C-alpha positions in Angstrom: -15.2 5.9 -22.9 -15.2 2.8 -20.7 -15.4 2.9 -17.0 -12.5 1.0 -15.5 -13.0 -0.5 -12.0 -9.8 -1.6 -10.3 -9.5 -4.9 -8.5 -9.2 -3.8 -4.9 -5.5 -3.5 -4.2 -5.9 -4.6 -0.6 -6.9 -8.0 -1.8 -3.4 -8.4 -3.3 -2.3 -10.0 -0.1 1.2 -10.9 -1.2 1.8 -7.4 -2.3 0.6 -5.9 1.0 2.6 -8.5 3.1 5.8 -8.1 1.1 5.8 -4.3 1.3 4.8 -4.3 5.0 7.6 -6.6 5.9 10.1 -4.5 3.9 8.9 -1.3 5.5 8.8 -2.7 9.0 12.5 -3.5 8.8 13.4 0.0 7.8 14.3 2.9 10.1 11.1 5.1 10.8 12.1 8.0 8.6 13.0 5.6 5.7 9.9 3.6 6.3 7.6 6.5 5.7 9.4 7.3 2.5 9.1 3.7 1.4 5.4 3.6 2.1 4.8 6.9 0.3 6.8 5.7 -2.7 4.9 2.4 -2.8 1.6 4.2 -2.8 2.7 6.7 -5.4 3.8 4.0 -7.8 0.4 2.3 -7.5 -1.4 5.7 -7.9 0.6 6.4 -11.1 0.0 3.0 -12.5 -3.8 3.3 -11.9 -3.8 6.8 -13.5 -2.0 5.4 -16.6 -4.6 2.7 -16.9 -7.4 5.3 -17.0 -9.0 4.7 -13.6 -11.1 7.6 -12.3 -9.3 9.9 -9.8 -11.9 9.3 -7.1 -11.3 5.5 -7.3 -7.6 6.1 -7.3 -7.9 8.1 -4.1 -10.0 5.4 -2.5 -7.7 2.6 -3.4 -4.6 4.6 -2.3 -6.2 5.1 1.2 -7.1 1.4 1.3 -3.6 0.4 0.4 -2.0 2.6 3.0 -4.4 1.4 5.7 -3.7 -2.3 4.8 0.1 -1.8 4.8 0.0 0.1 8.0 -2.2 -2.5 9.7 0.2 -5.3 8.5 3.2 -3.4 9.8 1.5 -2.9 13.1 0.6 -6.6 13.3 4.2 -7.6 12.5 5.8 -5.2 15.0 3.4 -5.2 17.9 1.5 -8.4 17.8 4.3 -10.7 16.6 7.4 -8.7 17.5 9.2 -9.9 14.4 11.2 -6.7 14.0 12.5 -4.0 16.2 
């Protein structure tokens, strides 16, 4: 069996920026659901591709952190939404 190493999802800048912008515009309760759904879709995709569970967990945490950071940057630093 081959070992599959995923390309770090946080390097997919367009993906992170697009999702952060969408989530930042949502109501707080809805935003958390959107973020959870986004991460779950990526986790399921990685699992289907045969990526090891430990790598999936690491990538899911990295994605969540990247999106949350970008949301924070949009809302607090730039004040684009509110």
